C-alpha positions as CSV (number, residue, x, y, z in Angstrom):
1,M,71.2,-21.8,-101.2
2,G,74.1,-19.6,-99.9
3,P,77.5,-19.7,-101.6
4,K,79.0,-22.0,-98.9
5,D,76.0,-24.4,-98.7
6,T,76.5,-27.7,-100.5
7,P,73.7,-30.1,-101.5
8,D,74.9,-32.5,-98.8
9,D,74.5,-29.9,-96.1
10,L,71.0,-29.1,-97.2
11,T,70.1,-32.8,-97.5
12,G,71.5,-33.5,-94.0
13,G,69.5,-30.6,-92.5
14,L,66.4,-31.7,-94.3
15,A,66.9,-35.3,-93.0
16,S,67.5,-34.0,-89.5
17,A,64.3,-31.9,-89.6
18,F,62.3,-34.8,-91.0
19,N,63.6,-37.1,-88.3
20,A,62.6,-34.5,-85.6
21,I,59.0,-34.4,-86.7
22,P,57.8,-37.4,-84.5
23,E,59.5,-35.9,-81.4
24,M,58.1,-32.4,-82.1
25,T,54.6,-33.9,-82.7
26,E,54.8,-35.7,-79.3
27,K,55.9,-32.5,-77.5
28,K,53.0,-30.6,-79.1
29,R,50.6,-33.3,-78.0
30,S,51.9,-33.1,-74.5
31,I,51.7,-29.3,-74.4
32,D,48.1,-29.4,-75.8
33,M,47.1,-32.0,-73.1
34,H,48.5,-29.9,-70.3
35,T,47.0,-26.7,-71.7
36,N,43.6,-28.5,-71.8
37,I,43.9,-29.7,-68.2
38,A,44.9,-26.2,-67.0
39,T,42.0,-24.7,-68.9
40,A,39.5,-27.2,-67.4
41,L,40.9,-26.5,-63.9
42,L,40.6,-22.7,-64.4
43,N,37.0,-23.1,-65.7
44,E,36.1,-25.2,-62.7
45,V,37.6,-22.7,-60.2
46,K,35.6,-19.9,-61.9
47,A,32.4,-21.9,-62.1
48,R,32.5,-22.8,-58.4
49,E,33.8,-19.4,-57.3
50,L,36.6,-21.1,-55.3
51,A,38.4,-17.7,-55.0
52,K,35.4,-16.4,-53.0
53,Y,35.5,-19.5,-50.8
54,Y,39.2,-19.1,-50.2
55,E,38.8,-15.4,-49.2
56,M,35.8,-16.2,-46.9
57,E,37.7,-19.1,-45.2
58,D,40.8,-16.9,-44.9
59,N,38.8,-14.1,-43.2
60,F,37.3,-16.4,-40.6
61,S,40.4,-15.9,-38.3
62,S,40.0,-12.1,-38.3
63,Q,36.2,-11.9,-38.1
64,S,33.9,-12.3,-35.2
65,V,32.2,-15.6,-34.6
66,G,28.8,-14.1,-35.5
67,T,30.0,-12.7,-38.8
68,S,31.7,-16.0,-39.7
69,V,28.6,-18.0,-38.8
70,A,26.4,-15.6,-40.8
71,E,28.6,-16.1,-43.9
72,V,28.4,-19.9,-43.7
73,E,24.6,-19.7,-43.1
74,K,24.3,-17.6,-46.2
75,L,26.1,-20.3,-48.2
76,F,23.5,-22.8,-47.1
77,S,20.4,-20.7,-47.5
78,E,21.1,-19.1,-50.9
79,G,21.6,-20.7,-54.3
80,E,25.4,-20.0,-53.8
81,L,27.7,-21.4,-56.3
82,G,30.1,-24.2,-55.2
83,T,29.5,-27.8,-54.5
84,V,28.2,-29.3,-51.3
85,L,31.8,-30.4,-50.6
86,D,32.9,-26.8,-50.9
87,K,30.3,-25.8,-48.4
88,T,31.3,-28.7,-46.1
89,R,34.9,-27.6,-46.3
90,A,33.9,-24.0,-45.4
91,L,32.1,-25.3,-42.3
92,M,35.0,-27.4,-41.3
93,V,37.4,-24.5,-41.6
94,L,35.0,-22.4,-39.5
95,Y,34.9,-25.1,-36.9
96,L,38.7,-25.3,-36.8
97,T,39.2,-21.6,-36.8
98,K,36.6,-20.6,-34.2
99,T,37.1,-22.7,-31.2
100,S,34.6,-20.5,-29.3
101,L,31.7,-21.6,-31.5
102,A,28.7,-22.4,-29.3
103,P,27.4,-26.0,-29.6
104,A,23.9,-24.6,-30.5
105,Q,25.5,-22.6,-33.4
106,L,27.4,-25.6,-34.6
107,Q,24.4,-27.8,-34.5
108,S,22.4,-25.3,-36.4
109,L,25.1,-25.1,-39.1
110,L,25.3,-28.9,-39.2
111,E,21.5,-29.1,-39.8
112,G,21.8,-26.4,-42.5
113,L,24.5,-28.5,-44.2
114,E,22.5,-31.7,-44.0
115,K,19.4,-29.8,-45.4
116,I,21.3,-29.0,-48.6
117,G,22.4,-32.6,-48.9
118,G,25.8,-32.4,-47.1
119,D,27.3,-35.1,-45.0
120,G,27.9,-34.1,-41.4
121,A,30.3,-37.0,-40.7
122,P,33.5,-35.0,-41.5
123,L,32.5,-32.3,-38.9
124,K,31.5,-35.0,-36.4
125,Y,35.0,-36.5,-36.9
126,L,36.6,-33.2,-36.2
127,K,34.5,-32.8,-33.0
128,H,35.6,-36.3,-32.0
129,Q,39.3,-35.4,-32.6
130,A,38.9,-32.2,-30.5
131,N,37.4,-34.2,-27.7
132,I,40.3,-36.6,-27.7
133,R,42.7,-33.7,-27.8
134,N,40.9,-32.1,-24.8
135,M,41.0,-35.3,-22.8
136,T,44.7,-35.8,-23.5
137,A,45.5,-32.2,-22.5
138,A,43.4,-32.6,-19.3
139,S,45.2,-35.9,-18.6
140,I,48.6,-34.4,-19.1
141,A,47.7,-31.4,-16.9
142,A,46.4,-33.6,-14.1
143,S,49.5,-35.8,-14.3
144,A,51.8,-32.8,-14.2
145,S,49.8,-31.4,-11.2
146,H,50.0,-34.8,-9.4
147,Q,53.8,-35.1,-10.0
148,H,54.2,-31.5,-8.7
149,V,52.3,-32.4,-5.5
150,S,54.2,-35.7,-5.1
151,S,57.5,-33.9,-5.5
152,S,56.5,-31.2,-3.1
153,L,55.4,-33.8,-0.5
154,T,58.7,-35.6,-1.0
155,A,60.7,-32.4,-0.5
156,A,58.6,-31.5,2.5
157,S,59.1,-34.8,4.1
158,V,62.9,-34.7,3.5
159,V,63.1,-31.2,5.0
160,G,60.9,-32.2,7.9
161,S,63.0,-35.3,8.6
162,L,66.1,-33.1,8.6
163,F,64.6,-30.7,11.2
164,S,63.3,-33.5,13.4
165,R,66.8,-35.0,13.6
166,G,68.2,-31.6,14.2
């Protein structure tokens, strides 16, 4: 006790600290829970080598098609870490990144994925979406070309009619 502390001051401080115990206990419980979640996530990332997958997927855009395909094939052939979903995601990223992927290469990769128990439906969905996008783009191009020809014919007929009246 200092010279200016009174028993009432100490009692009030002690009562305040005692009343804060439940709130502090709840905060500690919340911090412990979030720490446990973060630790579990970190352990999962390490166990599945997700950093390796991220790096590989990120490199697809700067690698040749052959190198990228070989990396995905390696995932399927070896006892590589990561889940089947991780490997499916890698194949989907490859498909989206490498538009010049040959149909035979894609089919081979799809068979490799199915051989390790993967589901090819997500990749087939991406192929379906690409087909729709290509049909839409072709339709828009054809429509624009048709409109250009129609407007050219209209302009030509107007000019022709002007000269014929001449």
